C-alpha positions in Angstrom: 204.9 252.0 257.5 208.5 252.2 256.8 208.9 248.4 255.2 206.4 248.9 252.4 208.0 252.3 251.4 211.5 250.4 251.6 210.0 247.8 249.4 208.7 250.0 246.8 212.0 251.8 246.5 214.1 248.4 246.4 211.8 247.3 243.6 212.1 250.7 241.8 215.9 250.5 241.9 215.8 246.8 240.8 213.7 247.9 237.8 215.9 250.7 236.9 219.0 248.4 237.2 217.5 246.0 234.6 217.3 248.8 231.9 220.0 249.0 229.4 221.5 252.1 227.7 222.3 251.9 224.0 226.0 253.3 224.1 228.3 255.1 221.6 229.7 251.6 220.6 226.6 251.1 218.6 227.3 254.0 216.3 228.4 252.6 212.8 231.8 253.8 211.9 232.8 255.5 208.5 233.0 252.8 206.0 230.8 250.2 208.0 228.5 247.9 206.0 225.6 246.5 208.3 224.2 243.1 207.2 220.7 241.9 207.8 218.8 238.7 206.9 215.3 239.7 205.7 212.1 237.7 206.7 208.4 237.4 206.5 207.0 236.9 210.0 204.4 234.1 210.3 203.6 234.3 214.0 200.0 234.5 215.1 200.3 237.6 217.5 201.5 241.1 217.4 203.9 240.8 220.5 206.2 243.2 218.7 203.6 245.9 219.6 203.9 245.3 223.3 205.5 248.2 225.3 206.6 249.0 228.7 209.1 248.1 231.5 210.6 244.8 232.1 208.9 243.1 229.1 209.7 239.7 227.7 209.3 239.1 224.1 209.7 235.7 222.4 209.8 235.2 218.6 210.6 232.1 216.7 208.3 231.9 213.7 210.2 233.3 210.6 210.4 232.6 206.9 213.6 234.0 205.8 213.6 235.7 202.3 217.0 237.3 201.5 219.8 239.6 202.7 220.2 243.4 202.7 223.0 245.9 203.6 223.0 249.4 205.2 226.0 251.2 204.2 227.8 254.2 206.1 230.3 255.1 203.3 233.4 257.4 203.4 232.5 260.7 201.7 236.2 261.4 200.7 236.3 261.9 196.9 232.5 261.9 196.3 230.6 264.5 194.6 228.7 265.5 197.8 231.9 266.6 199.6 232.0 269.7 197.4 228.7 270.7 198.7 229.2 269.4 202.4 233.0 269.9 203.3 232.0 269.4 206.9 230.6 266.0 206.2 232.7 262.9 206.5 230.0 260.0 205.8 227.4 259.2 203.2 224.2 257.5 204.0 221.1 256.5 202.1 217.5 257.1 203.3 214.9 256.0 200.8 215.4 257.5 197.5 217.9 260.1 199.0 221.6 259.9 199.2 222.7 262.2 202.3 225.8 263.8 203.4 226.4 263.3 207.2 228.6 263.9 210.1 229.6 261.1 212.3 230.7 262.4 215.7 231.4 260.5 218.9 227.8 260.5 219.9 225.7 261.0 216.6 225.1 260.6 212.9 223.5 263.8 211.6 222.4 264.4 208.0 223.3 267.6 206.6 221.6 267.4 203.4 220.8 265.1 200.3 220.9 264.6 196.6 218.1 262.9 194.9 219.1 259.5 193.5 215.7 259.1 191.4 215.8 262.6 190.3 219.5 262.4 189.4 218.7 259.6 187.1 215.6 261.1 185.7 216.8 264.7 185.2 220.5 263.9 184.3 222.0 266.0 187.1 222.5 266.2 190.9 220.1 268.4 192.9 221.6 269.2 196.3 219.4 270.4 199.2 221.0 271.6 202.3 218.8 270.9 205.6 218.0 274.0 207.7 218.4 271.9 210.6 220.5 268.7 210.4 218.3 265.4 210.8 219.6 263.0 213.8 219.9 259.7 212.2 221.6 257.9 215.1 222.3 259.2 218.6 223.9 257.9 221.9 223.2 257.5 224.7 219.7 256.2 224.2 217.5 255.3 227.1 214.1 254.1 228.1 211.4 257.0 227.3 213.9 258.9 225.0 212.2 260.6 222.2 213.4 262.6 219.1 211.9 264.0 216.0 212.8 265.8 213.1 211.4 267.1 209.4 212.4 268.6 206.3 211.3 269.2 202.8 213.1 268.4 199.4 211.8 270.4 196.4 212.8 269.2 192.9 211.9 271.5 189.9 212.4 270.2 186.3 211.0 270.9 182.8 207.4 270.0 182.2 208.0 268.6 178.9 209.7 265.6 180.6 206.2 264.4 181.8 204.9 261.9 179.1 201.9 263.2 177.3 202.3 266.8 178.7 201.1 268.2 175.4 197.6 266.6 176.0 196.8 268.5 179.3 194.3 271.0 179.3 195.7 274.2 181.0 193.4 276.0 183.5 194.4 279.4 182.4 193.8 280.3 178.7 196.9 281.4 176.8 199.2 280.0 179.5 202.2 277.7 178.9 203.2 274.8 181.3 207.0 275.5 181.9 207.9 273.5 184.8 207.0 271.0 187.5 208.0 271.1 191.1 207.8 268.1 193.4 208.3 268.7 197.0 208.7 265.7 199.3 208.1 266.5 203.1 209.9 263.9 205.3 209.0 263.3 208.8 210.8 260.9 211.2 210.2 260.1 215.1 212.0 257.8 217.5 210.5 256.9 220.8 212.0 254.2 223.2 208.8 252.8 224.5 210.0 249.6 226.2 212.9 247.7 227.7 213.2 244.0 228.6 214.4 240.7 227.5 214.2 239.6 223.9 214.3 235.8 223.2 214.8 235.1 219.2 214.9 231.3 218.5 216.0 230.4 221.9 218.6 233.1 222.3 218.3 235.9 225.0 219.1 239.6 224.7 218.6 242.6 226.9 217.2 245.3 224.7 215.4 248.5 224.3 212.6 248.7 221.8 212.4 251.7 219.7 209.2 252.8 217.8 210.4 254.6 214.5 207.8 256.4 212.3 209.1 257.4 208.8 206.5 259.4 206.7 206.6 261.0 203.3 204.0 263.6 202.0 204.5 264.6 198.4 203.2 267.9 196.8 203.1 268.4 193.1 202.9 271.8 191.7 202.9 273.1 188.1 204.4 276.5 187.1 202.3 278.3 184.3 204.1 281.0 182.4 201.6 283.9 182.2 202.8 287.2 180.7 206.5 286.5 181.6 205.8 285.4 185.2 205.3 281.8 186.7 202.2 281.0 188.6 202.5 277.9 190.8 199.3 275.8 191.7 198.5 272.4 192.9 198.8 270.0 190.1 197.9 266.6 191.6 194.7 266.2 190.1 195.6 268.0 187.0 198.5 265.6 186.1 196.3 262.5 187.0 197.9 259.2 186.5 201.6 260.8 186.3 201.2 262.0 189.9 202.2 258.4 191.1 205.1 258.4 189.2 206.4 261.4 190.8 205.7 260.2 194.4 203.2 259.4 197.0 202.3 259.6 200.6 203.5 257.0 202.8 203.9 256.1 206.5 205.8 253.2 207.8 206.3 252.2 211.5 209.2 250.1 212.4 209.8 248.4 215.9 213.4 248.0 216.5 214.9 245.9 219.3 218.5 247.4 220.1 221.1 246.0 222.5 223.6 248.1 224.3 226.5 248.2 221.8 225.5 246.2 218.6 225.7 248.4 215.6 223.0 246.4 214.0 219.4 246.1 215.6 218.9 242.7 216.8 215.5 242.5 215.2 213.2 244.8 213.4 209.5 244.4 212.3 207.5 246.4 209.7 203.8 246.0 209.6 202.5 246.9 206.2 198.9 247.4 205.3 197.7 248.2 201.6 194.5 249.7 201.2 192.5 250.0 197.9 190.5 253.3 196.7 187.6 252.4 199.0 189.6 251.9 202.2 189.4 248.1 202.1 192.4 246.0 203.0 193.8 244.4 200.0 197.3 243.3 201.3 198.5 242.7 205.0 202.0 241.6 206.0 204.6 241.6 208.5 208.1 241.9 207.3 211.5 242.7 208.8 215.1 242.0 209.4 217.4 240.3 211.8 221.1 241.1 212.3 223.3 238.6 210.4 225.3 238.1 213.4 222.3 236.8 215.3 221.2 234.5 212.5 224.8 233.1 212.0 224.7 231.8 215.7 221.4 230.0 215.0 221.5 228.9 211.5 220.8 225.1 212.3 217.6 226.4 214.1 216.3 228.5 211.3 213.3 227.6 209.1 213.9 227.0 205.5 212.0 228.7 202.7 209.1 226.6 201.5 207.6 226.3 198.4 203.9 225.8 198.9 200.9 227.2 196.6 197.3 227.9 197.2 194.6 227.3 194.7 192.2 228.9 193.7 192.9 232.3 194.9 190.4 234.3 195.2 188.5 231.8 197.2 184.8 231.2 197.0 184.3 228.1 199.4 187.6 226.3 199.8 191.1 225.9 198.6 194.0 223.4 198.3 197.5 223.4 199.5 200.1 222.0 196.9 203.8 221.3 197.3 206.1 218.9 198.7 206.9 218.5 202.5 210.6 218.0 203.7 209.8 215.2 205.9 207.7 213.4 203.1 204.6 213.1 205.3 202.3 214.7 202.7 200.4 216.5 205.5 200.7 220.1 207.0 199.3 222.0 209.8 197.5 225.1 208.8 196.5 228.2 210.7 194.1 230.9 209.1 194.8 234.4 210.3 192.9 237.7 209.7 194.3 241.0 209.1 194.2 241.9 212.8 196.8 238.9 213.5 194.0 236.8 215.1 194.1 232.9 214.5 190.5 232.0 213.3 191.0 228.3 212.5 193.5 225.6 212.8 193.8 222.4 210.8 196.1 219.8 211.9 197.3 217.1 209.5 195.7 218.4 206.4 196.7 216.3 203.3 198.3 218.1 200.5 196.1 218.4 197.6 193.0 218.1 199.4 190.2 220.8 199.8 190.0 222.9 203.1 186.5 224.5 203.5 186.4 228.1 204.4 182.9 228.9 203.2 182.1 230.2 206.8 184.8 233.0 206.5 183.7 236.6 205.6 184.9 238.2 202.5 188.2 239.7 203.0 192.0 239.3 203.0 193.5 236.2 205.1 196.8 234.8 205.7 197.6 231.0 205.8 200.4 229.9 208.0 201.6 226.4 206.6 204.0 224.1 208.7 205.0 220.6 208.1 207.4 220.2 211.2 210.5 221.3 209.1 209.5 224.3 207.3 207.0 227.1 207.5 205.4 229.5 204.8 202.9 232.1 204.9 200.6 232.6 202.0 197.7 235.2 201.5 194.1 234.6 200.0 191.1 236.6 199.2 187.8 235.2 200.4 184.9 236.5 198.1 
């Protein structure tokens, strides 16, 4: 009976040894600008969702779309320094510019001004958080978890809303004096996996972090009644103007981190857009990859293709038009549903010829097009 127990302990020790820890070397320094290459993911599975211990992930189907930067600027001499003298860094989080403190082990956001509100109102509105928001922390290990939330209220004159004079007030004799927009922001990070990541033939030992960023916007109107201000929910009252002031969103990002790289090796965002009836009208998987990773594999990267699909929406069939890099005039096609499942594969489809999809159910689909040298993913609606 001793040997099975020893074997279990040995296996447990080996598994633990395979895990990595994200160290303080991964924290961006003041003045750092992290560079990424953005992409559309055209793989046919959702392997980035896989979680657990000692996982192997392989990704090699990308269509690169551009580049973006993530800046950690010095706060010295900036307007926010007056409101946050203890801060040493400026970060951006969505529409918000934040004053942050970078220590040996964390980057914590102390407060924000609102970029969009600054342009709209002509002044900076500063909001100090009751509890700092942890943006980056080390060490970071498997099964670590953190979360934080805060609210940012912005109040401005109601007359700044276009067409405000035509609104019918719910209280006779009241005046519409001001609008208050409160954005509640929630962020959580969970290290749900560790293992080996293979990106276009290059291997990395990684932790996978699931990050949820959600915002909820509340719009209130301040009515002047007998010298007092009465606040009420104005979302329906304002109508179409509500979308101009903010919306409710939730974005889940899957990040693959190495022990000491400041940039994520790889990140995925799965985006689903619904119409008013709850039907899927757009589905895509986008993400970004560290420039350092792509610079080492540039010769292996796919090129942005220029195929088109016609007609769209589709009733019975469509054509793929464009030019292939290898001048073959034919492409391989996969049709993928909104769940990422491959429903149909057509090899050596001549460009310009009609592909029959009359058997497909109405809905949104993706088409992965590949000619051996280049790839592209297009979407179509089947009626």
